[in-house]
C-alpha positions in Angstrom: 25.1 90.2 -197.4 22.6 89.5 -194.6 19.7 90.6 -196.7 20.8 88.5 -199.6 21.2 85.5 -197.4 17.7 86.0 -195.9 16.1 86.4 -199.3 17.9 83.2 -200.5 16.4 81.4 -197.5 12.9 82.7 -198.4 13.4 81.5 -202.0 14.3 78.1 -200.7 11.3 78.0 -198.5 9.1 79.1 -201.4 10.4 76.3 -203.5 9.7 73.8 -200.8 6.1 75.2 -200.4 5.5 74.8 -204.2 6.8 71.2 -204.1 4.4 70.5 -201.2 1.5 72.2 -203.2 2.3 69.9 -206.1 2.3 66.9 -203.8 -1.0 68.1 -202.4 -2.5 68.3 -205.9 -1.3 64.8 -206.8 -3.1 63.5 -203.7 -6.2 65.5 -204.6 -6.2 63.8 -208.0 -6.2 60.4 -206.2 -9.0 61.6 -203.9 -11.0 62.5 -207.0 -10.8 58.9 -208.3 -11.8 57.5 -205.0 -14.8 59.9 -204.6 -15.9 59.1 -208.1 -15.8 55.3 -207.4 -17.8 55.9 -204.2 -20.2 58.3 -206.0 -19.4 61.1 -203.5 -19.6 64.8 -204.3 -16.4 66.7 -204.9 -16.9 69.0 -202.0 -17.6 68.3 -198.4 -18.2 71.8 -196.9 -18.6 70.6 -193.4 -15.2 68.8 -193.5 -13.5 71.8 -195.1 -14.9 74.2 -192.5 -14.0 71.8 -189.6 -10.5 71.3 -191.0 -9.8 75.0 -191.4 -11.0 75.6 -187.9 -8.5 73.0 -186.6 -5.7 74.6 -188.6 -6.6 78.1 -187.4 -5.7 77.0 -183.9 -2.1 76.8 -185.1 -2.0 80.6 -185.6 0.9 82.5 -184.2 2.0 86.1 -184.4 3.9 85.5 -187.7 1.0 83.6 -189.2 -2.5 84.8 -188.3 -5.7 82.8 -188.3 -6.9 84.9 -191.3 -3.8 84.1 -193.3 -4.2 80.4 -192.5 -7.8 80.5 -193.5 -7.1 82.4 -196.8 -4.3 80.0 -197.7 -6.4 76.9 -197.0 -9.3 78.2 -199.0 -7.0 78.8 -201.9 -5.4 75.4 -201.6 -8.8 73.7 -201.2 -10.2 75.6 -204.2 -7.3 74.4 -206.3 -8.0 70.8 -205.2 -11.7 71.1 -206.0 -10.9 72.5 -209.4 -8.5 69.7 -210.1 -11.0 67.1 -208.8 -13.8 68.5 -211.0 -11.5 68.4 -214.0 -10.5 64.8 -213.3 -14.1 63.8 -212.8 -15.2 65.4 -216.1 -12.2 63.8 -218.0 -13.3 60.4 -216.6 -16.9 61.0 -217.7 -15.7 62.0 -221.2 -13.6 58.9 -221.4 -16.5 56.7 -220.3 -18.8 58.4 -222.9 -16.2 57.8 -225.6 -15.9 54.1 -224.7 -19.7 53.8 -224.8 -19.9 55.4 -228.2 -17.0 53.2 -229.5 -18.7 50.1 -228.2 -21.9 50.7 -230.1 
């Protein structure tokens, strides 16, 4: 019973993590639109490195700095991929409008 209870707790936490990942991706999509309006590149490697460094200071025995770094690199890569996709979709839409206007 104890093991089942603990596994159920982990499953609930995992569901919460996935909901937060979804929310993060929604925000990344909004960031893509802002960056495109401001003509900024998708990536800011200096900001990414600085942010990961800050988060790594939150490491604890149960969550090492390496795990934090690996997790953030994965999350940031997913955000960059989504932002690139949004940017290319917007460019395709703009090209379609230009062709239709002619």
